[in-house]
N, C-alpha and C positions, 0 to 999 in steps of 0.2 A: 645344082643337082638335088634331088629330093632324097629324103632318107630311104625311100623304096629303091631309087636308082642306085644308091650306095650299097644297099642289101644285094641287089642283083649283080652288081659289079663284083662283090666279094664272092658271092655264091658261085659265079661263073669262072672265077680265076682258077686256073689249073694247079697252081702252087697251093692255094688254100684247100682245093679238093683233095690233093694228094696227102696233105697233112691232116685231113679230117676236120678242118676248121669249119664250124657251122655258126651262122648268124642267129643270135637269139632275139636281139632287138637292136635297131638303129633309130635314133631320133636326131633332132636338130642339134643337140648339144651333148649327147651321150650314146654310147653303143656297148652292147655285151655280146661277146663271142665265146664259143666253147671249143675245146680240143681234147680228144682223148690222148693219153700218153701211151704209145705202143712200143713194143720191143724194138722196132726199127728206129725209134727216136732216142734210144737210151744208150748210155756208155756201158762198158762191161761191168760196171757196179749196179746197173739197174736204175740209174738216175737219169732223168731226162737231160739231154744235151742242152746247154744254155741257149744255143742258137734257136732251138724250137720254141722255147719260152719267149724269147725276144721276138721271133716271128709272129707268134700270137699277139703279143702286146703291140707290136708295130701295126698289124693288121687292124687291131681295135682302134688305135689312134688314127689310122688312115681313114677308117670308116667315119669317124667324127669329123675329120678334117674335110673330107670331100662332101659330106653332108652340109657343112658350112659353106664351102665354096669349092666347086668342082676343079678349080685350077690349083688347089693347094697341093704342095709337095712337102715332104719331111725334109728338114735341113739339118736335123741333129737330134740326138737322144741320149739320155742317161739312164742306167739301169742299176738297181741294187737287188742282189739275190739274197733272199732271207731264209729260205728253207728249200730243201730239194723236192722236186716232183719225181714220182717213181712210176715205173711201168704199171699200168692199171688206174692211175689217178686220172680224173677228168679235170682239166684246168678251165677256169672261167675268167676271162679278161673283161673288166669293166672300165671303160674309157669315158672321161668327162672333159669337156672344154673348160679349162680353168681360166683362160683369159684370151681376149682378142683385142688387139690394140692396132689399128691401121691394117697392115698386111700380115702381122704376126699373130700366130696362134700358139697357145701353150696348152698342151693336153696331158692330163695325168691318167695313168693306167695302173690298176691293181690287178695282179694275177693271183688268183687263189685256187686251192683245190675245191672241188664241188662238195660242200658239206651241207646240202639242203635237205638231207634225209631222204633223197630219192633212192635211186637204184644202188648207191654205194659205189665201190670201185668198180671199174670196168673189167677187172680180172675175176670178178665173182666173189671175192673174199667177204663182201658185206661190210667191210670197215668203212666208216664214214667220218670225214674230218673236214675241217674248214680252216686251212693254214694259208697264210699269206706267203706266196712263193716269191714274188718279186714286185718291185715298184718301178715304174717306167715313166719317165717324163719326156715327151716329145715336143720338138719345136717344128713348126711348119710356117710356110709363107704362101700367101695367095698373090695372084696378079692384080687383084683389085682391093682397095682398102675398104674396111668396113667399120662398123661401130665398135666401141669398147664394150666388152661383155664381162667385165669384172677384172679383179686383179688379186695379187697375193695379199693385198691389205683388206679386202672385202671380207 
């Protein structure tokens, strides 16, 4: 599957559309996706439910995995939550292929608030920040073996 095919697959996914996930970029070994945090995604404290943060990270890792090999499926993941996302934040997930060895893929994803100096918070407050919200590491498997693309030691 080409990166463009991966972009189309995510863009046409009803779950991604309902969450407002948009593809910024998909390459052969990296992907960037965005998602605004809405009131419907938040707890009563105004903090994004962890499930939405994980959904964004998982979708970004999936974009990389299927761009590498369309047969790839996620077999596991670990997540560390580092700071809360709040209603009005726009989250940006950047996924990178960390390693491919045989049929195994390791993909790292950082989820940050959008602090690029653009429009600021979606709630119109104008506040801009760039906080690391979560680190996500996905493991995926493919049906076919491929070359090694790096490792933790590189």
